[in-house]
DSSP file (Angstrom, degrees, kcal/mol; ACC not computed):
  #  RESIDUE AA STRUCTURE BP1 BP2  ACC     N-H-->O    O-->H-N    N-H-->O    O-->H-N    TCO  KAPPA ALPHA  PHI   PSI    X-CA   Y-CA   Z-CA
    1    1 A M              0   0    0      0, 0.0     2,-0.1     0, 0.0   122,-0.0   0.000 360.0 360.0 360.0 144.5    0.0    0.0    0.0
    2    2 A V        -     0   0    0    118,-0.0     2,-0.4   115,-0.0   117,-0.1  -0.361 360.0-152.1 -68.7 146.1    1.3    3.4   -0.9
    3    3 A Q  E     +A  118   0A   0    115,-0.8   115,-2.8    -2,-0.1     2,-0.3  -0.949  15.0 177.5-118.7 143.0    2.7    5.7    1.8
    4    4 A A  E     +A  117   0A   0     22,-0.5    22,-2.8    -2,-0.4     2,-0.3  -0.994   4.8 163.4-145.1 146.9    2.7    9.4    1.8
    5    5 A W  E     -AB 116  25A   0    111,-1.8   111,-3.2    -2,-0.3     2,-0.2  -0.983  42.6 -88.7-157.0 159.5    3.9   12.0    4.4
    6    6 A Y  E     -A  115   0A   0     18,-2.3    14,-1.0    -2,-0.3    18,-0.4  -0.609  50.4-121.7 -74.2 141.3    4.8   15.7    4.8
    7    7 A M  B     -I   19   0B   0    107,-1.8    12,-0.2    -2,-0.2   107,-0.1  -0.472  13.6-120.8 -88.6 154.3    8.4   16.3    4.2
    8    8 A D        -     0   0    0     10,-1.9    12,-0.1    -2,-0.2    -1,-0.1  -0.160  31.1-110.3 -75.3-179.0   11.0   17.8    6.5
    9    9 A E  S    S+     0   0    0     -2,-0.0    -1,-0.1     2,-0.0    11,-0.0   0.267  70.4 132.3 -98.8   5.8   12.8   20.9    5.4
   10   10 A S        -     0   0    0      1,-0.1    -2,-0.0     3,-0.0    -3,-0.0  -0.261  45.2-159.1 -67.8 150.2   16.2   19.3    4.8
   11   11 A Q        +     0   0    0      3,-0.0     3,-0.2     0, 0.0    -1,-0.1   0.253  58.6 114.2-107.1   6.4   18.1   20.0    1.5
   12   12 A E  S    S-     0   0    0      1,-0.2     4,-0.1     2,-0.1     0, 0.0   0.089  79.1 -16.3 -69.3-170.0   20.2   16.8    1.9
   13   13 A D    >   -     0   0    0      1,-0.2     3,-1.9     2,-0.1    -1,-0.2   0.108  58.2-146.6 -26.5 110.0   20.1   13.8   -0.4
   14   14 A Q  T 3  S+     0   0    0      1,-0.3    -1,-0.2    -3,-0.2    -2,-0.1   0.688  95.1  62.9 -57.8 -18.8   16.9   14.0   -2.5
   15   15 A R  T 3  S+     0   0    0    121,-0.0    -1,-0.3    88,-0.0    -2,-0.1   0.555  82.2  98.4 -86.1  -9.4   16.6   10.3   -2.4
   16   16 A A  S <  S-     0   0    0     -3,-1.9   122,-0.0     1,-0.1     0, 0.0  -0.380  87.3-111.1 -76.8 163.2   16.2   10.0    1.4
   17   17 A P        -     0   0    0      0, 0.0    -1,-0.1     0, 0.0    99,-0.0   0.867  33.3-158.3 -62.3 -38.2   12.7    9.7    2.8
   18   18 A H        +     0   0    0      1,-0.2   -10,-1.9   -11,-0.1     2,-0.2   0.905  23.1 172.2  61.1  45.6   12.7   13.2    4.4
   19   19 A R  B     -I    7   0B   0    -12,-0.2    -1,-0.2     1,-0.1   -12,-0.2  -0.589  32.4-119.2 -82.4 146.5   10.0   12.3    7.0
   20   20 A Q        -     0   0    0    -14,-1.0     4,-0.1    -2,-0.2   -12,-0.1  -0.464  38.4 -94.5 -73.9 158.3    9.2   15.0    9.7
   21   21 A Q  S    S+     0   0    0     -2,-0.1     2,-0.2     2,-0.1     3,-0.0  -0.964 119.7  31.3-121.7 114.9    9.8   14.0   13.2
   22   22 A P  S    S-     0   0    0      0, 0.0    -2,-0.1     0, 0.0    -1,-0.1   0.594 115.3-111.2 -66.9 161.4    7.3   13.0   14.4
   23   23 A N        -     0   0    0     -2,-0.2     2,-0.6    -4,-0.1    -2,-0.1  -0.354  22.9-155.1 -62.9 138.3    6.0   11.6   11.2
   24   24 A R        -     0   0    0    -18,-0.4   -18,-2.3    -4,-0.1    -1,-0.1  -0.784  18.4-157.2-117.3  86.4    3.0   13.4    9.6
   25   25 A A  B     -B    5   0A   0     -2,-0.6     2,-0.4   -20,-0.2   -20,-0.3  -0.218   4.4-147.9 -65.9 151.5    1.3   10.8    7.5
   26   26 A V        -     0   0    0    -22,-2.8   -22,-0.5    90,-0.2     2,-0.1  -0.974  15.8-140.6-120.2 133.8   -0.9   11.8    4.6
   27   27 A S     >  -     0   0    0     -2,-0.4     4,-2.1     1,-0.1     5,-0.2  -0.478  25.2-108.4 -94.0 165.9   -3.8    9.5    3.8
   28   28 A L  H  > S+     0   0    0      1,-0.2     4,-2.9     2,-0.2     5,-0.2   0.865 120.7  56.7 -60.1 -36.1   -5.2    8.5    0.3
   29   29 A E  H  > S+     0   0    0      2,-0.2     4,-2.6     1,-0.2    -1,-0.2   0.945 104.9  49.6 -60.6 -45.9   -8.2   10.7    1.1
   30   30 A Q  H  > S+     0   0    0      1,-0.2     4,-0.8     2,-0.2    -1,-0.2   0.902 111.2  49.4 -55.4 -43.2   -6.1   13.7    1.6
   31   31 A L  H ><>S+     0   0    0     -4,-2.1     5,-2.1     1,-0.2     3,-1.0   0.933 108.6  53.7 -61.9 -45.8   -4.3   12.9   -1.7
   32   32 A R  H ><5S+     0   0    0     -4,-2.9     3,-2.6     1,-0.3    -2,-0.2   0.924 101.3  58.1 -55.6 -45.4   -7.7   12.6   -3.4
   33   33 A R  H 3<5S+     0   0    0     -4,-2.6    -1,-0.3     1,-0.3    -2,-0.2   0.788 105.5  51.4 -58.0 -22.6   -8.7   16.0   -2.1
   34   34 A L  T <<5S-     0   0    0     -3,-1.0    -1,-0.3    -4,-0.8    -2,-0.2   0.538 124.8-107.0 -85.5  -6.9   -5.6   17.4   -4.0
   35   35 A G  T < 5S+     0   0    0     -3,-2.6     2,-0.5    -4,-0.4    -3,-0.2   0.467  75.0 139.7  91.6   5.3   -6.7   15.6   -7.1
   36   36 A V      < -     0   0    0     -5,-2.1     2,-0.5    -6,-0.2    -1,-0.3  -0.732  36.8-158.7 -84.7 122.2   -4.0   12.9   -6.9
   37   37 A V  E     -C  126   0A   0     89,-2.0    89,-2.7    -2,-0.5     2,-0.4  -0.888   4.2-163.2-108.2 132.8   -5.4    9.4   -7.8
   38   38 A Y  E     +C  125   0A   0     -2,-0.5     2,-0.3    87,-0.2    87,-0.2  -0.900  11.0 174.0-111.5 138.3   -3.6    6.3   -6.6
   39   39 A R  E     -C  124   0A   0     85,-3.1    85,-3.3    -2,-0.4     2,-0.5  -0.986  23.4-142.9-139.5 155.2   -4.1    2.8   -8.1
   40   40 A R  E     +C  123   0A   0     -2,-0.3     2,-0.2    83,-0.2    83,-0.2  -0.965  31.6 172.5-112.5 124.4   -2.4   -0.6   -7.4
   41   41 A L        -     0   0    0     81,-3.2     2,-1.1    -2,-0.5     3,-0.1  -0.754  43.2 -92.9-126.3 174.2   -2.0   -2.7  -10.6
   42   42 A D    >   +     0   0    0     -2,-0.2     3,-1.2     1,-0.2     7,-0.1  -0.727  38.2 179.9 -91.9  90.1   -0.3   -5.9  -11.7
   43   43 A A  G >  S+     0   0    0     -2,-1.1     3,-0.9     1,-0.3    -1,-0.2   0.722  75.8  64.9 -66.5 -22.8    3.1   -4.7  -13.0
   44   44 A D  G 3  S+     0   0    0      1,-0.2    -1,-0.3    -3,-0.1     3,-0.2   0.796 116.8  27.9 -72.0 -24.4    4.3   -8.3  -13.8
   45   45 A N  G X> S+     0   0    0     -3,-1.2     3,-1.4     1,-0.1     4,-1.1  -0.123  75.7 133.7-128.3  36.3    1.5   -8.5  -16.5
   46   46 A Y  T <4  +     0   0    0     -3,-0.9     3,-0.3     1,-0.3    -1,-0.1   0.828  69.6  64.7 -57.1 -30.1    1.0   -4.8  -17.5
   47   47 A E  T 34 S+     0   0    0      1,-0.2    -1,-0.3    -4,-0.2    -2,-0.1   0.811 121.2  18.8 -67.7 -28.2    1.0   -5.9  -21.2
   48   48 A T  T <4 S+     0   0    0     -3,-1.4    -1,-0.2     4,-0.0    -2,-0.2   0.282  86.8 136.1-124.3   9.3   -2.2   -8.0  -20.6
   49   49 A D     X  -     0   0    0     -4,-1.1     4,-2.2    -3,-0.3     3,-0.4  -0.512  43.9-154.2 -69.0 114.7   -3.6   -6.5  -17.4
   50   50 A P  H  > S+     0   0    0      0, 0.0     4,-2.5     0, 0.0    -1,-0.2   0.800  93.7  56.1 -59.7 -32.5   -7.4   -6.0  -17.9
   51   51 A C  H  > S+     0   0    0      2,-0.2     4,-1.9     1,-0.2     5,-0.1   0.892 108.2  46.3 -73.4 -36.3   -7.4   -3.2  -15.3
   52   52 A L  H  > S+     0   0    0     -3,-0.4     4,-2.7     2,-0.2    -1,-0.2   0.873 111.6  53.1 -63.0 -38.9   -4.8   -1.2  -17.2
   53   53 A K  H  X S+     0   0    0     -4,-2.2     4,-2.1     1,-0.2    -2,-0.2   0.935 109.9  47.1 -62.1 -45.0   -6.7   -1.8  -20.4
   54   54 A E  H  X S+     0   0    0     -4,-2.5     4,-3.1     2,-0.2     5,-0.2   0.880 111.5  51.0 -67.2 -35.8   -9.9   -0.5  -18.8
   55   55 A I  H  X S+     0   0    0     -4,-1.9     4,-2.3     2,-0.2     6,-0.2   0.933 111.3  48.3 -62.2 -47.4   -8.0    2.6  -17.4
   56   56 A R  H  X>S+     0   0    0     -4,-2.7     5,-2.4     2,-0.2     4,-0.8   0.868 115.5  44.5 -60.6 -40.0   -6.6    3.3  -20.8
   57   57 A R  H ><5S+     0   0    0     -4,-2.1     3,-0.7     3,-0.2    -2,-0.2   0.947 114.6  46.4 -67.0 -54.2  -10.0    3.0  -22.4
   58   58 A A  H 3<5S+     0   0    0     -4,-3.1    -2,-0.2     1,-0.2    -3,-0.2   0.858 120.6  40.0 -63.4 -36.3  -11.9    5.0  -19.8
   59   59 A E  H 3<5S-     0   0    0     -4,-2.3    -1,-0.2    -5,-0.2    -2,-0.2   0.535 107.8-124.6 -87.5 -13.0   -9.3    7.8  -19.8
   60   60 A N  T <<5 +     0   0    0     -4,-0.8     2,-0.7    -3,-0.7    -3,-0.2   0.881  47.0 166.3  62.5  42.5   -8.8    7.6  -23.6
   61   61 A Y      < +     0   0    0     -5,-2.4    -1,-0.2    -6,-0.2    -2,-0.1  -0.794  10.3 179.0 -83.0 114.4   -5.0    7.1  -23.3
   62   62 A S        +     0   0    0     -2,-0.7     2,-0.3    -3,-0.1    -1,-0.1   0.523  58.9  25.5-100.5  -3.7   -4.0    6.0  -26.8
   63   63 A W        -     0   0    0     -7,-0.1     2,-0.3     2,-0.0    -1,-0.1  -0.984  55.0-177.2-152.7 159.9   -0.2    5.5  -26.3
   64   64 A M        -     0   0    0     -2,-0.3     2,-0.3    82,-0.2    82,-0.2  -0.973   8.2-159.6-153.6 158.1    2.4    4.8  -23.5
   65   65 A D  E     -D  145   0A   0     80,-2.2    80,-2.8    -2,-0.3     2,-0.5  -0.944  16.6-128.6-136.9 161.5    6.1    4.5  -23.5
   66   66 A I  E     -D  144   0A   0     -2,-0.3     2,-0.5    78,-0.2    78,-0.2  -0.943  19.6-170.5-116.6 124.7    8.5    2.9  -21.1
   67   67 A V  E     -D  143   0A   0     76,-2.8    76,-2.5    -2,-0.5     2,-0.7  -0.970   9.6-154.6-118.2 123.7   11.4    4.9  -19.6
   68   68 A T  E     -D  142   0A   0     -2,-0.5     2,-1.1    74,-0.2    74,-0.2  -0.872   6.3-159.8 -97.1 114.9   14.1    3.0  -17.7
   69   69 A I  E     +D  141   0A   0     72,-2.8    72,-1.4    -2,-0.7     2,-0.3  -0.798  41.0 123.3 -98.8  98.3   15.7    5.4  -15.2
   70   70 A H    >>  -     0   0    0     -2,-1.1     4,-2.8    70,-0.2     3,-1.8  -0.975  67.7-120.1-156.0 142.0   19.1    3.7  -14.3
   71   71 A K  T 34 S+     0   0    0     68,-0.3     6,-0.2    -2,-0.3     7,-0.1   0.729 114.3  49.7 -60.7 -24.0   22.6    5.1  -14.6
   72   72 A D  T 34 S+     0   0    0      1,-0.1    -1,-0.3     3,-0.1    -3,-0.0   0.558 121.5  31.5 -89.2  -8.5   23.5    2.3  -17.0
   73   73 A K  T <4 S+     0   0    0     -3,-1.8    -2,-0.2     1,-0.1    -5,-0.1   0.657 102.1  71.7-123.3 -23.5   20.6    2.7  -19.2
   74   74 A L  S >< S-     0   0    0     -4,-2.8     3,-0.8    -7,-0.1    -1,-0.1  -0.862  77.8-127.8-103.3 116.1   19.5    6.4  -19.4
   75   75 A P  T 3  S+     0   0    0      0, 0.0     5,-0.1     0, 0.0    -3,-0.1  -0.324  95.0  14.6 -56.2 142.1   21.8    8.7  -21.3
   76   76 A N  T 3> S+     0   0    0     -5,-0.1     4,-2.2     3,-0.1     5,-0.2   0.898  81.9 172.3  58.4  44.8   22.8   11.7  -19.3
   77   77 A Y  H <>  +     0   0    0     -3,-0.8     4,-2.4    -6,-0.2     3,-0.4   0.918  69.4  48.3 -57.6 -58.4   21.5   10.1  -16.2
   78   78 A E  H  > S+     0   0    0      1,-0.3     4,-2.1     2,-0.2    -1,-0.2   0.887 114.6  47.7 -54.7 -44.9   22.7   12.7  -13.6
   79   79 A E  H  > S+     0   0    0      1,-0.2     4,-1.9     2,-0.2    -1,-0.3   0.898 111.5  49.4 -62.0 -39.6   21.3   15.5  -15.7
   80   80 A K  H  X S+     0   0    0     -4,-2.2     4,-2.7    -3,-0.4    -2,-0.2   0.867 108.6  52.4 -67.8 -36.5   18.0   13.8  -16.1
   81   81 A I  H  X S+     0   0    0     -4,-2.4     4,-1.5     2,-0.2    -1,-0.2   0.892 109.8  49.6 -64.7 -38.9   17.7   13.0  -12.4
   82   82 A K  H  < S+     0   0    0     -4,-2.1     4,-0.4    -5,-0.2    -2,-0.2   0.919 112.3  49.1 -64.2 -41.0   18.3   16.7  -11.6
   83   83 A T  H >< S+     0   0    0     -4,-1.9     3,-1.4     1,-0.2    -2,-0.2   0.928 108.1  52.0 -62.2 -47.8   15.6   17.7  -14.2
   84   84 A F  H 3< S+     0   0    0     -4,-2.7    51,-2.2     1,-0.3    -1,-0.2   0.838 108.5  52.5 -62.6 -31.3   13.0   15.3  -12.9
   85   85 A Y  T 3< S+     0   0    0     -4,-1.5     2,-0.4    49,-0.2    -1,-0.3   0.473  83.8 105.9 -86.4  -0.6   13.5   16.8   -9.3
   86   86 A E  S <  S-     0   0    0     -3,-1.4    49,-0.1    -4,-0.4    47,-0.1  -0.680  83.2-110.5 -80.2 132.9   13.0   20.4  -10.4
   87   87 A E        +     0   0    0     -2,-0.4     2,-0.3    47,-0.1    47,-0.2  -0.361  57.7 142.2 -61.2 136.5    9.6   21.5   -9.3
   88   88 A H  B     -E  133   0A   0     45,-2.0    45,-2.5    -4,-0.1     2,-0.3  -0.938  34.4-140.9-156.2 176.3    7.2   22.0  -12.3
   89   89 A L        -     0   0    0     -2,-0.3     2,-0.3    43,-0.2    43,-0.1  -0.946  11.1-140.4-140.4 167.1    3.6   21.6  -13.4
   90   90 A H        -     0   0    0     41,-0.3    40,-2.6    -2,-0.3    41,-0.2  -0.921  18.9-133.1-126.8 156.6    1.8   20.5  -16.5
   91   91 A L  S    S+     0   0    0     -2,-0.3     2,-0.3    38,-0.2    38,-0.1   0.561  95.8  47.9 -79.9 -10.7   -1.3   21.7  -18.3
   92   92 A D  S    S-     0   0    0     36,-0.1    38,-0.2     1,-0.1    -2,-0.1  -0.864 102.6 -85.3-123.4 156.2   -2.5   18.0  -18.6
   93   93 A D        -     0   0    0     -2,-0.3     2,-0.5    36,-0.1    -2,-0.1  -0.321  39.8-136.4 -60.4 151.6   -2.7   15.3  -16.0
   94   94 A E  E     -F  127   0A   0     33,-2.0    33,-3.3    -4,-0.1     2,-0.5  -0.969  17.9-168.0-109.1 124.3    0.5   13.2  -15.5
   95   95 A I  E     +FG 126 146A   0     51,-0.8    51,-1.7    -2,-0.5     2,-0.4  -0.972   8.0 177.0-116.9 123.2    0.1    9.5  -15.2
   96   96 A R  E     -FG 125 145A   0     29,-2.3    29,-2.2    -2,-0.5     2,-0.4  -0.974   9.8-169.7-126.4 142.0    3.0    7.4  -14.1
   97   97 A Y  E     -FG 124 144A   0     47,-1.5    47,-3.6    -2,-0.4     2,-0.7  -0.981  18.7-139.0-134.7 118.6    3.1    3.6  -13.5
   98   98 A I  E     + G   0 143A   0     25,-2.8    24,-3.1    -2,-0.4    25,-0.3  -0.702  23.3 174.4 -85.8 112.2    6.1    2.0  -11.7
   99   99 A L  E     -     0   0A   0     43,-3.4     2,-0.3    -2,-0.7    44,-0.2   0.726  69.7  -4.0 -85.6 -25.0    7.0   -1.3  -13.4
  100  100 A D  E    S+ G   0 142A   0     42,-0.8    42,-2.2    21,-0.1    -1,-0.3  -0.977 108.6  19.4-163.6 153.9   10.1   -1.9  -11.3
  101  101 A G  E    S- G   0 141A   0     -2,-0.3    20,-1.0    40,-0.2     2,-0.3  -0.380  76.4 -94.1  81.4-160.8   12.1   -0.2   -8.6
  102  102 A S  E     +H  120   0A   0     38,-1.3    36,-2.1    18,-0.2     2,-0.3  -0.984  40.4 157.1-159.9 156.8   10.9    2.5   -6.4
  103  103 A G  E     -HG 119 137A   0     16,-2.4    16,-3.3    -2,-0.3     2,-0.4  -0.949  32.7-100.1-168.1-175.7   10.9    6.3   -6.2
  104  104 A Y  E     -HG 118 136A   0     32,-3.5    32,-2.3    -2,-0.3     2,-0.5  -0.979  13.1-162.5-126.5 134.2    9.2    9.3   -4.8
  105  105 A F  E     -HG 117 135A   0     12,-2.2    12,-3.5    -2,-0.4     2,-0.4  -0.970  16.2-159.7-104.8 133.6    6.7   11.8   -6.3
  106  106 A D  E     -HG 116 134A   0     28,-2.5    28,-1.6    -2,-0.5     2,-0.3  -0.947  11.9-178.1-106.4 132.4    6.5   15.1   -4.2
  107  107 A V  E     -HG 115 133A   0      8,-2.4     8,-2.3    -2,-0.4     2,-0.4  -0.958  25.3-118.6-130.9 150.0    3.4   17.2   -4.6
  108  108 A R  E     -H  114   0A   0     24,-1.8     6,-0.2    -2,-0.3    24,-0.1  -0.710  24.1-143.1 -84.8 132.9    2.5   20.5   -3.1
  109  109 A D    >   -     0   0    0      4,-2.3     3,-1.8    -2,-0.4    23,-0.1  -0.234  40.7 -85.1 -86.6-172.9   -0.6   20.8   -0.9
  110  110 A K  T 3  S+     0   0    0      1,-0.3    -1,-0.1     2,-0.1    -2,-0.0   0.695 132.1  50.2 -68.1 -17.2   -2.9   23.8   -0.8
  111  111 A D  T 3  S-     0   0    0      2,-0.2    -1,-0.3     0, 0.0     3,-0.1   0.188 120.6-107.9-102.3  14.6   -0.6   25.6    1.7
  112  112 A D  S <  S+     0   0    0     -3,-1.8     2,-0.4     1,-0.2    -2,-0.1   0.746  72.1 140.9  66.2  29.0    2.5   24.9   -0.5
  113  113 A K        -     0   0    0      1,-0.0    -4,-2.3  -107,-0.0    -1,-0.2  -0.852  55.0-111.6-101.3 141.3    4.0   22.3    1.8
  114  114 A W  E     - H   0 108A   0     -2,-0.4  -107,-1.8    -6,-0.2     2,-0.4  -0.437  25.6-165.5 -76.9 139.4    5.6   19.2    0.2
  115  115 A I  E     -AH   6 107A   0     -8,-2.3    -8,-2.4  -109,-0.2     2,-0.5  -0.989  12.2-146.9-118.7 129.0    4.0   15.9    0.5
  116  116 A R  E     -AH   5 106A   0   -111,-3.2  -111,-1.8    -2,-0.4     2,-0.6  -0.873   9.0-162.2-103.0 130.0    6.2   12.9   -0.4
  117  117 A I  E     -AH   4 105A   0    -12,-3.5   -12,-2.2    -2,-0.5     2,-0.5  -0.940  11.8-143.4-113.3 114.5    4.5    9.8   -2.0
  118  118 A S  E     -AH   3 104A   0   -115,-2.8  -115,-0.8    -2,-0.6     2,-0.4  -0.675  21.3-169.2 -83.1 127.3    6.5    6.7   -1.9
  119  119 A M  E     + H   0 103A   0    -16,-3.3   -16,-2.4    -2,-0.5     2,-0.3  -0.922  10.0 168.4-119.8 135.0    6.0    4.7   -5.1
  120  120 A E  E >   - H   0 102A   0     -2,-0.4     3,-2.4   -18,-0.2   -22,-0.3  -0.812  49.8 -44.1-135.1 179.6    7.0    1.0   -5.9
  121  121 A K  T 3  S+     0   0    0    -20,-1.0   -22,-0.2     1,-0.3    -1,-0.1  -0.125 126.6  21.6 -48.1 129.9    6.5   -1.6   -8.4
  122  122 A G  T 3  S+     0   0    0    -24,-3.1   -81,-3.2     1,-0.3     2,-0.3   0.243  92.2 124.6  93.7 -10.6    2.8   -1.9   -9.3
  123  123 A D  E <   -C   40   0A   0     -3,-2.4   -25,-2.8   -25,-0.3     2,-0.4  -0.622  37.8-171.2 -83.2 133.3    1.8    1.7   -8.1
  124  124 A M  E     -CF  39  97A   0    -85,-3.3   -85,-3.1    -2,-0.3     2,-0.4  -0.995   3.5-171.5-125.7 140.4    0.1    4.0  -10.6
  125  125 A I  E     -CF  38  96A   0    -29,-2.2   -29,-2.3    -2,-0.4     2,-0.5  -0.969  13.1-158.8-129.2 139.9   -0.4    7.7   -9.8
  126  126 A T  E     -CF  37  95A   0    -89,-2.7   -89,-2.0    -2,-0.4   -31,-0.2  -0.979  10.2-161.5-118.3 118.4   -2.3   10.4  -11.7
  127  127 A L  E     - F   0  94A   0    -33,-3.3   -33,-2.0    -2,-0.5   -91,-0.1  -0.865  23.7-121.8 -96.3 129.4   -1.3   13.9  -10.9
  128  128 A P    >   -     0   0    0      0, 0.0     3,-1.6     0, 0.0   -38,-0.3  -0.329  35.1 -90.0 -73.4 154.1   -3.9   16.5  -11.8
  129  129 A A  T 3  S+     0   0    0      1,-0.2   -38,-0.2   -38,-0.1   -36,-0.1  -0.360 112.0  26.4 -56.1 138.2   -3.0   19.3  -14.3
  130  130 A G  T 3  S+     0   0    0    -40,-2.6     2,-0.5     1,-0.3    -1,-0.2   0.443  85.7 126.0  90.1  -4.1   -1.7   22.4  -12.5
  131  131 A I    <   -     0   0    0     -3,-1.6   -41,-0.3   -41,-0.2     2,-0.3  -0.806  61.4-123.5 -98.0 133.2   -0.3   20.7   -9.4
  132  132 A Y        +     0   0    0     -2,-0.5   -24,-1.8   -24,-0.1     2,-0.3  -0.541  48.3 150.8 -70.4 131.1    3.4   21.4   -8.6
  133  133 A H  E     -EG  88 107A   0    -45,-2.5   -45,-2.0    -2,-0.3     2,-0.3  -0.942  27.3-167.9-154.1 172.2    5.4   18.2   -8.4
  134  134 A R  E     - G   0 106A   0    -28,-1.6   -28,-2.5    -2,-0.3     2,-0.4  -0.950  14.5-136.8-159.8 163.2    8.8   16.5   -8.8
  135  135 A F  E     + G   0 105A   0    -51,-2.2     2,-0.3    -2,-0.3   -30,-0.2  -0.974  21.1 163.5-131.8 142.6   10.2   13.1   -8.9
  136  136 A T  E     - G   0 104A   0    -32,-2.3   -32,-3.5    -2,-0.4     2,-0.3  -0.938  17.9-150.3-142.2 166.9   13.2   11.3   -7.5
  137  137 A L  E     - G   0 103A   0     -2,-0.3   -34,-0.3   -34,-0.3     4,-0.1  -0.834  17.8-122.3-135.1 173.6   14.0    7.6   -7.1
  138  138 A D  E    S-     0   0A   0    -36,-2.1    -1,-0.3    -2,-0.3     3,-0.1   0.613  82.3 -43.6 -79.4-118.7   15.9    5.2   -5.0
  139  139 A E  E    S-     0   0A   0      1,-0.3   -68,-0.3  -124,-0.0     2,-0.3   0.893 119.1 -10.0 -88.3 -41.7   18.5    3.2   -7.1
  140  140 A N  E     -     0   0A   0    -38,-0.2   -38,-1.3   -70,-0.1     2,-0.3  -0.993  55.0-178.8-156.2 153.2   16.4    2.3  -10.2
  141  141 A V  E     -DG  69 101A   0    -72,-1.4   -72,-2.8    -2,-0.3     2,-0.6  -0.987  19.1-148.9-151.8 142.9   12.9    2.5  -11.5
  142  142 A C  E     -DG  68 100A   0    -42,-2.2   -43,-3.4    -2,-0.3   -42,-0.8  -0.938  28.9-167.5-113.8 106.6   11.3    1.4  -14.7
  143  143 A C  E     -DG  67  98A   0    -76,-2.5   -76,-2.8    -2,-0.6     2,-0.7  -0.830  16.6-146.1-111.0 130.4    8.4    3.8  -15.2
  144  144 A C  E     -DG  66  97A   0    -47,-3.6   -47,-1.5    -2,-0.5     2,-0.6  -0.815  18.5-152.6 -93.2 116.3    5.6    3.5  -17.7
  145  145 A R  E     -DG  65  96A   0    -80,-2.8   -80,-2.2    -2,-0.7   -49,-0.2  -0.815  12.0-173.6 -99.3 123.1    4.5    6.9  -18.9
  146  146 A L  E       G   0  95A   0    -51,-1.7   -51,-0.8    -2,-0.6   -82,-0.2  -0.786 360.0 360.0-104.1 152.6    0.9    7.4  -20.1
  147  147 A P              0   0    0      0, 0.0   -83,-0.1     0, 0.0   -51,-0.1   0.518 360.0 360.0 -56.2 360.0   -0.2   10.7  -21.8
């Protein structure tokens, strides 16, 4: 099950959990109120998963690509990691499905406080258009990107 929490103010290693002490957990309901949608899917069978097919049909997602974020496989790895971690927003929803590995999506709440969402294999997240966010990972992640 996905975990989320308010982040501490530390500027140290972006790949660390950065939990406040004491921890301030964030529920799925709190994420939903921000427009963030979480789903758990079968990453081992993503090519034939009926749940993923239904999501793609219902949301009218016509394409997807797979991005492997690993220092041995992604050209300009260090530069890309820095780019992913820069705060930004999109005019459209952003959908990410973790096929392998783990990472963190950080989103801003209504008071501009960072919430860290821990993502692992099988987790899918939809970030609504207009929400400030950024991404970082642990050691590696294979992320399926939908439009």
